[in-house]
Each structure stands twice: as structure tokens, then as C-alpha cells.
C-alpha positions, 0 to 999 in steps of 0.5 A: 500500500502506497504512502498516499493511500495510508494518508487517506486511510488515516484521514478517514479514521481521524474524521470518523473519530472526531464525528464519534466524539462530537456525537457522544458529546452531543448525546451527553449534552442532551441527557439532563442529570437530576440529583437525588439523595437516599430516602427509604421507599422513595429513593432506594437507588438510581433505579428504585423508589417512588420518587425515582419512578415518578421522575422517570415517568415525568421525563418520559411524558416530557420526551426528555432523556434524564440520568438520575444520580443518588448521593448523600443529601449534602453532596446532591445539594452542593452539586446542584448549587455549583451547577454540576447537575440540571435538577434537584429533587426533592428540594425543600424551602428549609435547605434551598436558597433563592434564585433557582427555577421551580416546577410550578404545580397546583398542589405540592408534588409531595409533603414531607411530614416529620413525626416525633417517635417516642418509647411506647411507655412515654406519651406521644408528642403532638407539637414542638412545645412538647419537645422542650427540655428533651434530648431529640434525635435527628438523622444526619444529612436530612433536611429539617426546618429551623424550628427544629435545628435552631430550637434553643429549648431542645438538645439535638442528637444526630444519628448516621441513619434512621435505624441508629436513631430508633435504636438510640431511642429504645436504648433511652439515649434520646427522648424522642426521634424526629423523622419523616413518617415512611422513613421512620416506619421503614427503620422500625421494620428493619430494626424489628423495634415496632412494638417498642416505639409509637407516634401520633399520625394525626400530629406531624411536628413539621410539614414541608412541601417538596418540589423539583428545582432546576438551574436558573438558565434557559435550559432550566426554565424549559425543564421546569415547564416540561416537568410542570406540564407532565405533572399536570397530565399525571394528575389529570389521568390519575396515574400520580394518585395510582403511583403514590397509593403504593405507599399505603399498601 
């Protein structure tokens, strides 16, 4: 094979590689990354959990490609604030700064309700005032309202997981453990402590609506509109209610 032929082949190869790299870069650009953090039942992994299923359903209806990444809450929030991902869910007012775009919905996507769990022989806790003077457990990395984290009347104790928080409660190391209802009940099942702990389901200690948040950019605004419209479709055809009925099974 002569030298001109070799050069021609090399030129073709280089051209094909450039085209492939360009196509790959374009494909990556078209994939929108949504940051999440682990929540029992809701976000078990990148592929499992009710919030994961909801997000994938919304993206499918909006005809967009997404990639879900699950990291600890602080890391997911940090990556979003640094512009390293396109969206964040669930986002809450208690730990979310202004200046970002929110998918507008007629009703909250979900309401995060925290309850105070106590030992079975203790009275249930119905409001924040009932916590005054108590040692109160919370889970590290979870978003709590300032009424809890900045409360001078309680002594906070942080656990690395919901399971450890429940174990501390039963052991008497804390007087109450505040956690989202489904997360708390899941932790009790995992630790087999359900018969030693109770709470009053009629009295959440705090309630926070959660929402989809996107970057303050043209792309972020577009995603917010697409997710809003897709969410409305799911509400109208009943698929949103069907999805979240799974929590009650």
C-alpha cells in the first residue's frame, strides 16, 4: 500500500473519530442529570423508589432523556448549587436558597411530614412545645426546618441513619426521634423495634412541601415547564394518585 493511500486511510479514521466524539458529546449534552439523595421507599437507588419512578415517568411524558444520580443529601445539594447537575429533587424551602427555577404545580408534588417517635411507655408528642427540655434525635444529612435545628429549648442528637436513631431511642439515649413518617416506619421494620416505639399520625411536628428545582438558565426554565406540564397530565389521568397509593399498601 502506497504512502498516499495510508494518508487517506488515516484521514478517514481521524474524521470518523472526531464525528464519534462530537456525537457522544452531543448525546451527553442532551441527557439532563437530576440529583437525588437516599430516602427509604422513595429513593432506594438510581433505579428504585417512588420518587425515582415518578421522575422517570415525568421525563418520559416530557420526551426528555434524564440520568438520575443518588448521593448523600449534602453532596446532591452542593452539586446542584455549583451547577454540576440540571435538577434537584426533592428540594425543600428549609435547605434551598433563592434564585433557582421551580416546577410550578397546583398542589405540592409531595409533603414531607416529620413525626416525633417516642418509647411506647412515654406519651406521644403532638407539637414542638412538647419537645422542650428533651434530648431529640435527628438523622444526619436530612433536611429539617429551623424550628427544629435552631430550637434553643431542645438538645439535638444526630444519628448516621434512621435505624441508629430508633435504636438510640429504645436504648433511652434520646427522648424522642424526629423523622419523616415512611422513613421512620421503614427503620422500625428493619430494626424489628415496632412494638417498642409509637407516634401520633394525626400530629406531624413539621410539614414541608417538596418540589423539583432546576438551574436558573434557559435550559432550566424549559425543564421546569416540561416537568410542570407532565405533572399536570399525571394528575389529570390519575396515574400520580395510582403511583403514590403504593405507599399505603
